[in-house]
C-alpha positions in Angstrom: 0.0 0.0 0.0 1.5 3.3 -1.2 -0.1 6.2 0.5 0.6 9.8 -0.6 -0.5 13.2 0.6 -1.8 15.3 -2.3 -2.7 18.9 -2.6 -6.5 19.2 -3.4 -7.2 20.0 -7.1 -10.2 20.4 -9.2 -9.3 17.3 -11.1 -9.4 15.2 -7.9 -12.5 17.0 -6.5 -15.0 14.4 -7.9 -13.4 11.8 -5.6 -13.8 14.0 -2.6 -17.4 14.8 -3.5 -18.1 11.1 -3.9 -16.8 10.4 -0.4 -18.9 13.2 1.0 -22.0 11.8 -0.7 -21.2 8.4 0.7 -21.6 9.7 4.3 -17.9 10.5 5.0 -16.9 13.9 6.6 -13.5 15.4 6.9 -14.8 17.0 10.2 -14.9 14.3 12.9 -16.7 16.7 15.3 -19.4 18.2 13.0 -19.9 15.1 10.8 -22.8 15.2 8.3 -23.5 18.9 8.7 -19.9 19.8 7.8 -20.1 17.4 4.8 -23.3 19.1 3.6 -21.8 22.6 4.0 -18.8 21.5 1.9 -21.1 20.0 -0.8 -23.0 23.3 -0.9 -19.8 25.3 -1.1 -18.5 23.1 -3.9 -21.8 23.5 -5.8 -21.5 27.3 -5.4 -17.9 27.6 -6.5 -15.7 24.5 -6.8 -12.6 26.4 -7.7 -12.9 28.7 -4.6 -13.6 25.7 -2.4 -10.5 23.9 -3.6 -8.4 27.0 -3.2 -9.5 27.6 0.4 -8.1 24.2 1.4 -4.6 25.6 1.2 -4.7 28.8 3.2 -1.3 29.5 4.8 -2.3 33.2 5.3 -5.7 32.5 6.9 -7.6 34.5 4.4 -10.6 32.2 4.4 -13.9 32.7 6.3 -14.3 32.1 10.0 -14.5 28.5 11.2 -17.7 27.1 12.5 -17.3 25.1 15.8 -19.6 22.2 16.7 -21.8 24.4 18.8 -22.4 26.7 15.8 -20.2 29.5 17.1 -17.7 31.0 14.6 -14.0 31.8 15.3 -11.1 33.3 13.5 -9.5 31.0 11.0 -5.8 30.0 11.5 -3.3 29.4 8.8 -3.8 25.9 7.5 -3.5 23.4 4.8 -5.4 20.3 4.0 -4.0 17.3 2.1 -6.0 14.5 0.6 -4.8 11.0 1.5 -4.4 9.0 -1.7 -3.6 5.4 -2.6 -4.5 5.6 -6.2 -8.0 6.8 -5.1 -9.3 9.1 -2.4 -8.8 7.7 1.1 -9.5 10.7 3.4 -8.1 14.0 4.5 -5.5 15.3 6.9 -5.1 19.0 7.8 -2.5 21.0 9.5 -3.2 24.4 11.2 -0.8 26.7 13.1 -0.1 30.2 14.4 2.8 31.9 12.7 5.8 32.3 15.0 4.4 30.0 17.7 3.8 26.4 18.5 0.9 27.4 20.8 -2.7 27.4 19.7 -5.7 29.5 20.8 -8.1 27.8 23.3 -10.7 27.2 20.6 -8.3 25.0 18.5 -7.9 21.6 20.0 -4.8 20.6 18.0 -2.5 21.2 15.1 -3.7 18.2 13.1 -7.1 16.7 12.2 -7.6 13.7 10.0 -10.4 11.4 8.8 -10.2 8.3 6.7 -13.1 7.2 4.6 -15.0 4.2 6.3 -14.2 1.8 3.5 -10.4 2.4 3.9 -10.1 2.3 7.7 -8.0 -0.2 9.6 -5.3 -0.3 6.9 -2.8 2.1 8.5 -3.7 5.0 6.3 -4.0 7.5 9.1 -0.7 6.4 10.6 1.0 6.8 7.3 -0.7 10.2 6.5 0.5 11.6 9.9 4.0 10.4 9.2 4.0 12.1 5.8 2.6 15.3 7.4 5.5 15.7 9.9 8.0 17.1 7.4 5.5 19.8 6.4 5.1 20.8 10.1 8.9 20.9 10.5 9.2 23.1 7.4 6.9 25.6 9.1 9.3 25.7 12.1 6.8 24.3 14.5 8.6 22.8 17.6 5.9 20.2 18.2 2.4 19.1 17.1 -0.5 18.7 19.5 -3.2 16.3 18.5 -6.3 15.5 20.5 -8.6 12.5 20.4 -11.6 11.3 22.3 -10.6 9.4 25.4 -12.1 6.2 24.0 -10.7 6.5 20.5 -7.9 3.9 20.9 -7.3 3.7 17.1 -6.5 7.4 17.0 -4.3 7.0 20.1 -2.3 4.3 18.2 -2.0 6.5 15.1 -0.4 9.3 17.2 1.9 7.2 19.4 3.1 5.3 16.3 4.4 8.6 15.1 6.2 9.6 18.3 3.3 11.1 20.1 3.5 11.3 23.9 0.4 11.6 26.1 0.4 15.1 27.7 -3.0 15.2 29.5 -6.5 14.0 29.8 -9.1 16.7 29.8 -12.7 17.5 29.0 -13.2 19.3 25.7 -14.6 22.9 26.0 -18.4 23.2 25.9 -18.3 24.4 22.3 -16.9 20.9 21.4 -19.4 19.0 23.5 -17.5 18.7 26.8 -16.5 15.1 26.3 -13.5 13.4 27.8 -10.4 13.7 25.6 -6.7 13.2 25.6 -3.9 15.5 24.2 -0.7 14.1 22.7 2.4 16.0 21.6 4.8 15.0 18.9 8.2 16.7 19.2 9.5 17.9 15.9 
């Protein structure tokens, strides 16, 4: 299995749309509503949608949190996980000049593999491939959070050098559920 991280393009967009229509969402917290919002944005202006997935200057619109509140966008970049076909997405967000994140951002990385490609090691490989991009930004570490009971995600992070930093409850805007925070030194 040869997994790559690809920059989203209009040519690959139909694969992403197919996954959204098959009940996958790149947003593990907002799920179907986020997928529906993305489908609507693609229908309105596909080129603009694809362009906003690579936003190192945070020029895009505010981000909607799971509780519906909106917050300032951070610089970020999404990659599509690819093995010859679309497998999911992994995103990196950061604050320029700092490894720290604002309280409304739970981690530097978010990822989601399509259900029909899970349990094949794709998330583990995608995170490994993302690390050089984070290093190139000068980040000293990556923080990644996962639900406390999401042992598969814990394994993805620890396989890439992640160390458990803390157990905590997510802020109310994210549902207040038990979570854990890992840190990967870069």
